[in-house]
C-alpha positions as protocol buffer text, in pm:
chain_id: "A"
residue {
  index: 1
  type: MET
  ca { x: -18651 y: 6013 z: -5568 }
}
residue {
  index: 2
  type: ALA
  ca { x: -18577 y: 5646 z: -5546 }
}
residue {
  index: 3
  type: VAL
  ca { x: -18324 y: 5538 z: -5292 }
}
residue {
  index: 4
  type: VAL
  ca { x: -18101 y: 5246 z: -5380 }
}
residue {
  index: 5
  type: THR
  ca { x: -17983 y: 5036 z: -5082 }
}
residue {
  index: 6
  type: GLU
  ca { x: -17702 y: 4778 z: -5091 }
}
residue {
  index: 7
  type: THR
  ca { x: -17719 y: 4469 z: -4874 }
}
residue {
  index: 8
  type: GLU
  ca { x: -17450 y: 4216 z: -4796 }
}
residue {
  index: 9
  type: SER
  ca { x: -17512 y: 3850 z: -4777 }
}
residue {
  index: 10
  type: ASN
  ca { x: -17312 y: 3620 z: -4556 }
}
residue {
  index: 11
  type: GLY
  ca { x: -17461 y: 3304 z: -4704 }
}
residue {
  index: 12
  type: PRO
  ca { x: -17303 y: 3072 z: -4951 }
}
residue {
  index: 13
  type: ALA
  ca { x: -17219 y: 3194 z: -5295 }
}
residue {
  index: 14
  type: PRO
  ca { x: -17490 y: 3119 z: -5550 }
}
residue {
  index: 15
  type: THR
  ca { x: -17445 y: 2815 z: -5766 }
}
residue {
  index: 16
  type: ALA
  ca { x: -17335 y: 2888 z: -6116 }
}
residue {
  index: 17
  type: ALA
  ca { x: -17606 y: 2841 z: -6374 }
}
residue {
  index: 18
  type: GLY
  ca { x: -17545 y: 2626 z: -6677 }
}
residue {
  index: 19
  type: PRO
  ca { x: -17666 y: 2689 z: -7032 }
}
residue {
  index: 20
  type: GLY
  ca { x: -18023 y: 2805 z: -7049 }
}
residue {
  index: 21
  type: GLY
  ca { x: -18025 y: 2908 z: -6682 }
}
residue {
  index: 22
  type: ALA
  ca { x: -18019 y: 2554 z: -6548 }
}
residue {
  index: 23
  type: VAL
  ca { x: -17830 y: 2511 z: -6221 }
}
residue {
  index: 24
  type: SER
  ca { x: -17530 y: 2277 z: -6254 }
}
residue {
  index: 25
  type: THR
  ca { x: -17547 y: 1979 z: -6012 }
}
residue {
  index: 26
  type: ARG
  ca { x: -17232 y: 1804 z: -6139 }
}
residue {
  index: 27
  type: PRO
  ca { x: -17032 y: 1678 z: -5834 }
}
residue {
  index: 28
  type: LYS
  ca { x: -16680 y: 1813 z: -5796 }
}
residue {
  index: 29
  type: ARG
  ca { x: -16400 y: 1572 z: -5872 }
}
residue {
  index: 30
  type: GLU
  ca { x: -16248 y: 1446 z: -5546 }
}
residue {
  index: 31
  type: ARG
  ca { x: -15880 y: 1530 z: -5506 }
}
residue {
  index: 32
  type: PRO
  ca { x: -15638 y: 1377 z: -5250 }
}
residue {
  index: 33
  type: PRO
  ca { x: -15498 y: 1622 z: -4994 }
}
residue {
  index: 34
  type: ILE
  ca { x: -15177 y: 1802 z: -5099 }
}
residue {
  index: 35
  type: GLY
  ca { x: -15005 y: 1678 z: -4785 }
}
residue {
  index: 36
  type: LEU
  ca { x: -14995 y: 1322 z: -4921 }
}
residue {
  index: 37
  type: PHE
  ca { x: -14723 y: 1422 z: -5166 }
}
residue {
  index: 38
  type: GLY
  ca { x: -14488 y: 1591 z: -4917 }
}
residue {
  index: 39
  type: ILE
  ca { x: -14334 y: 1279 z: -4760 }
}
residue {
  index: 40
  type: PRO
  ca { x: -14234 y: 1105 z: -5088 }
}
residue {
  index: 41
  type: ILE
  ca { x: -14071 y: 1426 z: -5214 }
}
residue {
  index: 42
  type: PHE
  ca { x: -13876 y: 1472 z: -4891 }
}
residue {
  index: 43
  type: VAL
  ca { x: -13760 y: 1106 z: -4885 }
}
residue {
  index: 44
  type: ALA
  ca { x: -13659 y: 1132 z: -5255 }
}
residue {
  index: 45
  type: ILE
  ca { x: -13447 y: 1441 z: -5184 }
}
residue {
  index: 46
  type: VAL
  ca { x: -13276 y: 1271 z: -4886 }
}
residue {
  index: 47
  type: MET
  ca { x: -13208 y: 953 z: -5081 }
}
residue {
  index: 48
  type: VAL
  ca { x: -13070 y: 1142 z: -5379 }
}
residue {
  index: 49
  type: GLY
  ca { x: -12833 y: 1325 z: -5144 }
}
residue {
  index: 50
  type: TRP
  ca { x: -12727 y: 1000 z: -4984 }
}
residue {
  index: 51
  type: LEU
  ca { x: -12673 y: 840 z: -5325 }
}
residue {
  index: 52
  type: ILE
  ca { x: -12454 y: 1127 z: -5441 }
}
residue {
  index: 53
  type: TRP
  ca { x: -12246 y: 1087 z: -5124 }
}
residue {
  index: 54
  type: ARG
  ca { x: -12230 y: 707 z: -5170 }
}
residue {
  index: 55
  type: LEU
  ca { x: -12104 y: 737 z: -5529 }
}
residue {
  index: 56
  type: ASN
  ca { x: -11843 y: 1002 z: -5447 }
}
residue {
  index: 57
  type: ALA
  ca { x: -11721 y: 908 z: -5096 }
}
residue {
  index: 58
  type: ASP
  ca { x: -11375 y: 754 z: -5046 }
}
residue {
  index: 59
  type: LEU
  ca { x: -11474 y: 434 z: -4862 }
}
residue {
  index: 60
  type: ASP
  ca { x: -11241 y: 164 z: -4743 }
}
residue {
  index: 61
  type: SER
  ca { x: -11272 y: -198 z: -4844 }
}
residue {
  index: 62
  type: VAL
  ca { x: -11468 y: -306 z: -4535 }
}
residue {
  index: 63
  type: VAL
  ca { x: -11735 y: -45 z: -4586 }
}
residue {
  index: 64
  type: MET
  ca { x: -11752 y: -112 z: -4964 }
}
residue {
  index: 65
  type: ARG
  ca { x: -11807 y: -488 z: -4906 }
}
residue {
  index: 66
  type: THR
  ca { x: -12080 y: -422 z: -4650 }
}
residue {
  index: 67
  type: MET
  ca { x: -12251 y: -152 z: -4858 }
}
residue {
  index: 68
  type: ASN
  ca { x: -12253 y: -330 z: -5194 }
}
residue {
  index: 69
  type: TRP
  ca { x: -12583 y: -298 z: -5376 }
}
residue {
  index: 70
  type: SER
  ca { x: -12678 y: -665 z: -5366 }
}
residue {
  index: 71
  type: SER
  ca { x: -12635 y: -688 z: -4990 }
}
residue {
  index: 72
  type: MET
  ca { x: -12819 y: -362 z: -4939 }
}
residue {
  index: 73
  type: GLY
  ca { x: -13113 y: -490 z: -5147 }
}
residue {
  index: 74
  type: ALA
  ca { x: -13122 y: -817 z: -4948 }
}
residue {
  index: 75
  type: PHE
  ca { x: -13121 y: -640 z: -4609 }
}
residue {
  index: 76
  type: LEU
  ca { x: -13389 y: -395 z: -4727 }
}
residue {
  index: 77
  type: TRP
  ca { x: -13613 y: -680 z: -4844 }
}
residue {
  index: 78
  type: GLN
  ca { x: -13565 y: -862 z: -4511 }
}
residue {
  index: 79
  type: HIS
  ca { x: -13663 y: -543 z: -4325 }
}
residue {
  index: 80
  type: ILE
  ca { x: -13973 y: -491 z: -4540 }
}
residue {
  index: 81
  type: LYS
  ca { x: -14073 y: -858 z: -4500 }
}
residue {
  index: 82
  type: LEU
  ca { x: -14039 y: -837 z: -4117 }
}
residue {
  index: 83
  type: THR
  ca { x: -14253 y: -519 z: -4119 }
}
residue {
  index: 84
  type: VAL
  ca { x: -14528 y: -638 z: -4355 }
}
residue {
  index: 85
  type: VAL
  ca { x: -14562 y: -995 z: -4224 }
}
residue {
  index: 86
  type: GLY
  ca { x: -14561 y: -877 z: -3862 }
}
residue {
  index: 87
  type: THR
  ca { x: -14824 y: -612 z: -3928 }
}
residue {
  index: 88
  type: VAL
  ca { x: -15052 y: -847 z: -4125 }
}
residue {
  index: 89
  type: LEU
  ca { x: -15044 y: -1102 z: -3842 }
}
residue {
  index: 90
  type: VAL
  ca { x: -15114 y: -825 z: -3590 }
}
residue {
  index: 91
  type: MET
  ca { x: -15413 y: -714 z: -3793 }
}
residue {
  index: 92
  type: ILE
  ca { x: -15543 y: -1071 z: -3818 }
}
residue {
  index: 93
  type: VAL
  ca { x: -15529 y: -1106 z: -3439 }
}
residue {
  index: 94
  type: ALA
  ca { x: -15601 y: -756 z: -3310 }
}
residue {
  index: 95
  type: ILE
  ca { x: -15893 y: -645 z: -3528 }
}
residue {
  index: 96
  type: PRO
  ca { x: -16121 y: -951 z: -3471 }
}
residue {
  index: 97
  type: LEU
  ca { x: -16022 y: -945 z: -3101 }
}
residue {
  index: 98
  type: GLY
  ca { x: -16110 y: -574 z: -3085 }
}
residue {
  index: 99
  type: VAL
  ca { x: -16444 y: -641 z: -3252 }
}
residue {
  index: 100
  type: ALA
  ca { x: -16521 y: -922 z: -3013 }
}
residue {
  index: 101
  type: LEU
  ca { x: -16442 y: -708 z: -2710 }
}
residue {
  index: 102
  type: THR
  ca { x: -16693 y: -444 z: -2820 }
}
residue {
  index: 103
  type: ARG
  ca { x: -16981 y: -694 z: -2824 }
}
residue {
  index: 104
  type: PRO
  ca { x: -17205 y: -684 z: -2515 }
}
residue {
  index: 105
  type: ALA
  ca { x: -17119 y: -1036 z: -2399 }
}
residue {
  index: 106
  type: LEU
  ca { x: -16745 y: -973 z: -2391 }
}
residue {
  index: 107
  type: ARG
  ca { x: -16721 y: -598 z: -2330 }
}
residue {
  index: 108
  type: LYS
  ca { x: -16637 y: -648 z: -1961 }
}
residue {
  index: 109
  type: PHE
  ca { x: -16309 y: -820 z: -2066 }
}
residue {
  index: 110
  type: SER
  ca { x: -16187 y: -528 z: -2278 }
}
residue {
  index: 111
  type: GLY
  ca { x: -16007 y: -353 z: -1992 }
}
residue {
  index: 112
  type: PRO
  ca { x: -15795 y: -652 z: -1875 }
}
residue {
  index: 113
  type: VAL
  ca { x: -15710 y: -752 z: -2235 }
}
residue {
  index: 114
  type: VAL
  ca { x: -15594 y: -400 z: -2324 }
}
residue {
  index: 115
  type: ALA
  ca { x: -15393 y: -381 z: -2006 }
}
residue {
  index: 116
  type: PHE
  ca { x: -15223 y: -711 z: -2094 }
}
residue {
  index: 117
  type: ALA
  ca { x: -15143 y: -580 z: -2444 }
}
residue {
  index: 118
  type: ASN
  ca { x: -15014 y: -260 z: -2286 }
}
residue {
  index: 119
  type: GLY
  ca { x: -14777 y: -465 z: -2076 }
}
residue {
  index: 120
  type: GLY
  ca { x: -14636 y: -624 z: -2395 }
}
residue {
  index: 121
  type: GLN
  ca { x: -14550 y: -282 z: -2535 }
}
residue {
  index: 122
  type: ALA
  ca { x: -14410 y: -159 z: -2204 }
}
residue {
  index: 123
  type: ALA
  ca { x: -14149 y: -433 z: -2204 }
}
residue {
  index: 124
  type: PRO
  ca { x: -13810 y: -334 z: -2351 }
}
residue {
  index: 125
  type: SER
  ca { x: -13810 y: -448 z: -2715 }
}
residue {
  index: 126
  type: ILE
  ca { x: -13453 y: -582 z: -2712 }
}
residue {
  index: 127
  type: GLY
  ca { x: -13516 y: -773 z: -2389 }
}
residue {
  index: 128
  type: LEU
  ca { x: -13833 y: -923 z: -2540 }
}
residue {
  index: 129
  type: LEU
  ca { x: -13645 y: -1031 z: -2854 }
}
residue {
  index: 130
  type: VAL
  ca { x: -13363 y: -1194 z: -2653 }
}
residue {
  index: 131
  type: LEU
  ca { x: -13596 y: -1374 z: -2414 }
}
residue {
  index: 132
  type: LEU
  ca { x: -13805 y: -1517 z: -2696 }
}
residue {
  index: 133
  type: ALA
  ca { x: -13489 y: -1617 z: -2881 }
}
residue {
  index: 134
  type: MET
  ca { x: -13362 y: -1807 z: -2576 }
}
residue {
  index: 135
  type: TRP
  ca { x: -13695 y: -1982 z: -2552 }
}
residue {
  index: 136
  type: LEU
  ca { x: -13787 y: -2045 z: -2917 }
}
residue {
  index: 137
  type: GLY
  ca { x: -13458 y: -2019 z: -3091 }
}
residue {
  index: 138
  type: PHE
  ca { x: -13313 y: -1757 z: -3323 }
}
residue {
  index: 139
  type: GLY
  ca { x: -13463 y: -1664 z: -3664 }
}
residue {
  index: 140
  type: PHE
  ca { x: -13736 y: -1493 z: -3858 }
}
residue {
  index: 141
  type: TRP
  ca { x: -14048 y: -1622 z: -3685 }
}
residue {
  index: 142
  type: THR
  ca { x: -13916 y: -1552 z: -3338 }
}
residue {
  index: 143
  type: ALA
  ca { x: -13865 y: -1190 z: -3447 }
}
residue {
  index: 144
  type: ILE
  ca { x: -14216 y: -1178 z: -3593 }
}
residue {
  index: 145
  type: LEU
  ca { x: -14361 y: -1299 z: -3263 }
}
residue {
  index: 146
  type: ALA
  ca { x: -14167 y: -1038 z: -3065 }
}
residue {
  index: 147
  type: LEU
  ca { x: -14264 y: -761 z: -3305 }
}
residue {
  index: 148
  type: GLY
  ca { x: -14628 y: -868 z: -3298 }
}
residue {
  index: 149
  type: ILE
  ca { x: -14638 y: -858 z: -2915 }
}
residue {
  index: 150
  type: TYR
  ca { x: -14476 y: -517 z: -2921 }
}
residue {
  index: 151
  type: ALA
  ca { x: -14708 y: -364 z: -3187 }
}
residue {
  index: 152
  type: ILE
  ca { x: -15047 y: -525 z: -3110 }
}
residue {
  index: 153
  type: LEU
  ca { x: -15161 y: -252 z: -2869 }
}
residue {
  index: 154
  type: PRO
  ca { x: -15231 y: 40 z: -3113 }
}
residue {
  index: 155
  type: VAL
  ca { x: -15437 y: -178 z: -3349 }
}
residue {
  index: 156
  type: LEU
  ca { x: -15636 y: -340 z: -3065 }
}
residue {
  index: 157
  type: GLN
  ca { x: -15690 y: -11 z: -2876 }
}
residue {
  index: 158
  type: ASN
  ca { x: -15795 y: 179 z: -3192 }
}
residue {
  index: 159
  type: THR
  ca { x: -16031 y: -96 z: -3302 }
}
residue {
  index: 160
  type: ILE
  ca { x: -16209 y: -84 z: -2966 }
}
residue {
  index: 161
  type: THR
  ca { x: -16213 y: 297 z: -2957 }
}
residue {
  index: 162
  type: GLY
  ca { x: -16333 y: 329 z: -3317 }
}
residue {
  index: 163
  type: LEU
  ca { x: -16621 y: 84 z: -3272 }
}
residue {
  index: 164
  type: ASN
  ca { x: -16725 y: 226 z: -2935 }
}
residue {
  index: 165
  type: GLY
  ca { x: -16725 y: 572 z: -3095 }
}
residue {
  index: 166
  type: VAL
  ca { x: -16988 y: 488 z: -3353 }
}
residue {
  index: 167
  type: ASP
  ca { x: -17310 y: 680 z: -3291 }
}
residue {
  index: 168
  type: ARG
  ca { x: -17557 y: 436 z: -3124 }
}
residue {
  index: 169
  type: ASN
  ca { x: -17847 y: 608 z: -3302 }
}
residue {
  index: 170
  type: LEU
  ca { x: -17710 y: 482 z: -3634 }
}
residue {
  index: 171
  type: THR
  ca { x: -17680 y: 121 z: -3514 }
}
residue {
  index: 172
  type: GLU
  ca { x: -18032 y: 136 z: -3368 }
}
residue {
  index: 173
  type: ALA
  ca { x: -18164 y: 276 z: -3697 }
}
residue {
  index: 174
  type: GLY
  ca { x: -18002 y: -15 z: -3877 }
}
residue {
  index: 175
  type: ARG
  ca { x: -18165 y: -266 z: -3648 }
}
residue {
  index: 176
  type: GLY
  ca { x: -18498 y: -83 z: -3693 }
}
residue {
  index: 177
  type: MET
  ca { x: -18462 y: -138 z: -4065 }
}
residue {
  index: 178
  type: GLY
  ca { x: -18443 y: -512 z: -4005 }
}
residue {
  index: 179
  type: MET
  ca { x: -18066 y: -555 z: -4034 }
}
residue {
  index: 180
  type: SER
  ca { x: -17904 y: -838 z: -3840 }
}
residue {
  index: 181
  type: ALA
  ca { x: -17631 y: -780 z: -3581 }
}
residue {
  index: 182
  type: ALA
  ca { x: -17372 y: -898 z: -3833 }
}
residue {
  index: 183
  type: ALA
  ca { x: -17502 y: -663 z: -4104 }
}
residue {
  index: 184
  type: VAL
  ca { x: -17497 y: -367 z: -3867 }
}
residue {
  index: 185
  type: LEU
  ca { x: -17137 y: -450 z: -3775 }
}
residue {
  index: 186
  type: LEU
  ca { x: -17020 y: -495 z: -4137 }
}
residue {
  index: 187
  type: ARG
  ca { x: -17220 y: -221 z: -4307 }
}
residue {
  index: 188
  type: ILE
  ca { x: -17240 y: 53 z: -4044 }
}
residue {
  index: 189
  type: GLU
  ca { x: -16992 y: 10 z: -3749 }
}
residue {
  index: 190
  type: ILE
  ca { x: -16677 y: -101 z: -3927 }
}
residue {
  index: 191
  type: PRO
  ca { x: -16700 y: 146 z: -4217 }
}
residue {
  index: 192
  type: LEU
  ca { x: -16743 y: 433 z: -3970 }
}
residue {
  index: 193
  type: ALA
  ca { x: -16461 y: 300 z: -3748 }
}
residue {
  index: 194
  type: ILE
  ca { x: -16215 y: 245 z: -4036 }
}
residue {
  index: 195
  type: PRO
  ca { x: -16033 y: 583 z: -4000 }
}
residue {
  index: 196
  type: VAL
  ca { x: -15956 y: 516 z: -3633 }
}
residue {
  index: 197
  type: ILE
  ca { x: -15858 y: 151 z: -3701 }
}
residue {
  index: 198
  type: MET
  ca { x: -15627 y: 250 z: -3987 }
}
residue {
  index: 199
  type: SER
  ca { x: -15462 y: 509 z: -3766 }
}
residue {
  index: 200
  type: GLY
  ca { x: -15373 y: 229 z: -3525 }
}
residue {
  index: 201
  type: VAL
  ca { x: -15241 y: 19 z: -3818 }
}
residue {
  index: 202
  type: ARG
  ca { x: -15016 y: 312 z: -3925 }
}
residue {
  index: 203
  type: THR
  ca { x: -14878 y: 336 z: -3572 }
}
residue {
  index: 204
  type: ALA
  ca { x: -14809 y: -41 z: -3569 }
}
residue {
  index: 205
  type: LEU
  ca { x: -14635 y: -18 z: -3908 }
}
residue {
  index: 206
  type: VAL
  ca { x: -14396 y: 252 z: -3784 }
}
residue {
  index: 207
  type: LEU
  ca { x: -14332 y: 61 z: -3466 }
}
residue {
  index: 208
  type: MET
  ca { x: -14251 y: -247 z: -3671 }
}
residue {
  index: 209
  type: VAL
  ca { x: -14003 y: -64 z: -3889 }
}
residue {
  index: 210
  type: GLY
  ca { x: -13816 y: 78 z: -3592 }
}
residue {
  index: 211
  type: THR
  ca { x: -13818 y: -239 z: -3384 }
}
residue {
  index: 212
  type: ALA
  ca { x: -13724 y: -460 z: -3677 }
}
residue {
  index: 213
  type: SER
  ca { x: -13383 y: -296 z: -3674 }
}
residue {
  index: 214
  type: LEU
  ca { x: -13313 y: -496 z: -3358 }
}
residue {
  index: 215
  type: ALA
  ca { x: -13399 y: -826 z: -3528 }
}
residue {
  index: 216
  type: THR
  ca { x: -13041 y: -853 z: -3647 }
}
residue {
  index: 217
  type: PHE
  ca { x: -12941 y: -947 z: -3292 }
}
residue {
  index: 218
  type: ILE
  ca { x: -13131 y: -1279 z: -3329 }
}
residue {
  index: 219
  type: ASN
  ca { x: -13022 y: -1350 z: -3691 }
}
residue {
  index: 220
  type: ALA
  ca { x: -13349 y: -1236 z: -3842 }
}
residue {
  index: 221
  type: GLY
  ca { x: -13183 y: -992 z: -4088 }
}
residue {
  index: 222
  type: GLY
  ca { x: -13289 y: -640 z: -4168 }
}
residue {
  index: 223
  type: LEU
  ca { x: -13121 y: -301 z: -4204 }
}
residue {
  index: 224
  type: GLY
  ca { x: -13014 y: -305 z: -3838 }
}
residue {
  index: 225
  type: ILE
  ca { x: -12700 y: -496 z: -3953 }
}
residue {
  index: 226
  type: TYR
  ca { x: -12559 y: -163 z: -4075 }
}
residue {
  index: 227
  type: ILE
  ca { x: -12603 y: 0 z: -3735 }
}
residue {
  index: 228
  type: THR
  ca { x: -12457 y: -291 z: -3534 }
}
residue {
  index: 229
  type: THR
  ca { x: -12166 y: -337 z: -3780 }
}
residue {
  index: 230
  type: GLY
  ca { x: -12093 y: 37 z: -3774 }
}
residue {
  index: 231
  type: VAL
  ca { x: -12083 y: 39 z: -3396 }
}
residue {
  index: 232
  type: ASN
  ca { x: -11869 y: -273 z: -3370 }
}
residue {
  index: 233
  type: LEU
  ca { x: -11619 y: -167 z: -3637 }
}
residue {
  index: 234
  type: PHE
  ca { x: -11624 y: 207 z: -3556 }
}
residue {
  index: 235
  type: ARG
  ca { x: -11741 y: 282 z: -3909 }
}
residue {
  index: 236
  type: ASN
  ca { x: -11961 y: 592 z: -3900 }
}
residue {
  index: 237
  type: GLU
  ca { x: -12038 y: 551 z: -4268 }
}
residue {
  index: 238
  type: LEU
  ca { x: -12224 y: 227 z: -4199 }
}
residue {
  index: 239
  type: LEU
  ca { x: -12392 y: 367 z: -3890 }
}
residue {
  index: 240
  type: ILE
  ca { x: -12526 y: 674 z: -4073 }
}
residue {
  index: 241
  type: THR
  ca { x: -12630 y: 469 z: -4378 }
}
residue {
  index: 242
  type: GLY
  ca { x: -12833 y: 230 z: -4160 }
}
residue {
  index: 243
  type: ALA
  ca { x: -13001 y: 519 z: -3976 }
}
residue {
  index: 244
  type: ILE
  ca { x: -13088 y: 699 z: -4304 }
}
residue {
  index: 245
  type: LEU
  ca { x: -13228 y: 385 z: -4470 }
}
residue {
  index: 246
  type: ILE
  ca { x: -13440 y: 289 z: -4165 }
}
residue {
  index: 247
  type: ALA
  ca { x: -13575 y: 641 z: -4125 }
}
residue {
  index: 248
  type: ALA
  ca { x: -13657 y: 671 z: -4495 }
}
residue {
  index: 249
  type: LEU
  ca { x: -13833 y: 331 z: -4488 }
}
residue {
  index: 250
  type: ALA
  ca { x: -14030 y: 431 z: -4178 }
}
residue {
  index: 251
  type: LEU
  ca { x: -14146 y: 755 z: -4347 }
}
residue {
  index: 252
  type: MET
  ca { x: -14245 y: 570 z: -4664 }
}
residue {
  index: 253
  type: ILE
  ca { x: -14435 y: 300 z: -4474 }
}
residue {
  index: 254
  type: ASP
  ca { x: -14617 y: 566 z: -4278 }
}
residue {
  index: 255
  type: TRP
  ca { x: -14701 y: 739 z: -4613 }
}
residue {
  index: 256
  type: VAL
  ca { x: -14838 y: 414 z: -4753 }
}
residue {
  index: 257
  type: GLY
  ca { x: -15051 y: 382 z: -4440 }
}
residue {
  index: 258
  type: ARG
  ca { x: -15182 y: 735 z: -4489 }
}
residue {
  index: 259
  type: VAL
  ca { x: -15273 y: 660 z: -4850 }
}
residue {
  index: 260
  type: LEU
  ca { x: -15451 y: 338 z: -4753 }
}
residue {
  index: 261
  type: GLU
  ca { x: -15632 y: 523 z: -4479 }
}
residue {
  index: 262
  type: TYR
  ca { x: -15751 y: 782 z: -4728 }
}
residue {
  index: 263
  type: VAL
  ca { x: -15856 y: 518 z: -4984 }
}
residue {
  index: 264
  type: VAL
  ca { x: -16059 y: 301 z: -4748 }
}
residue {
  index: 265
  type: ARG
  ca { x: -16219 y: 596 z: -4567 }
}
residue {
  index: 266
  type: PRO
  ca { x: -16591 y: 632 z: -4661 }
}
residue {
  index: 267
  type: LYS
  ca { x: -16637 y: 911 z: -4918 }
}
residue {
  index: 268
  type: GLY
  ca { x: -16861 y: 1105 z: -4687 }
}
residue {
  index: 269
  type: MET
  ca { x: -16585 y: 1129 z: -4425 }
}
residue {
  index: 270
  type: ARG
  ca { x: -16306 y: 1254 z: -4653 }
}
């Protein structure tokens, strides 16, 4: 009598065979993570709720003049400009500086430079804004300088950390293949460090959005005008509107950073 035995396999499921018994090797289509869509949906729900309240609330003339659509659009654009210009300048300074500080000749200076950048972020943001305004004058570029000093640390730190975290065996293999030091940096080190660098850029973007709300104190514009006006005039409608708009902008800026981080990440690391 033949005995039939049943065995279980813990290995991977067999690959489906195509027509004629051929194994299909077609790569799966890459899909972005579902979590990328959660923040825009949440922000949209919050903004729709705020818009319904704005259209139906019984607001006095002072609030209506301050919250008219043209002024709101102008303040929003000023806030976005402060954030984007400040972050771009921080990237232009911090990423090359971080790359230089990971090279053997300058690596010994990385500690003091990071400590100096850390001191800039440790300073109270409003105090830094006011001191620079007293020295350089009020306006947009003074705010940009203060925001840059405040937000340079995460980009610089993450650039150094990302490059130092690249496997040395990979860089040595590149040199063994005849690649120059610049080619190893551009084709091996930076692509592998991109996720860590972009994480620092995301942090800087969110810091910029929050700190830019203080730029209104030195006549640099931005959505912070709603918070200061609401406090000075005891108008909670303005105060809450400013807080909602700044929080929504911070969430959307962080979401854009997440999308960019996903797009520039090497395919093998997604």
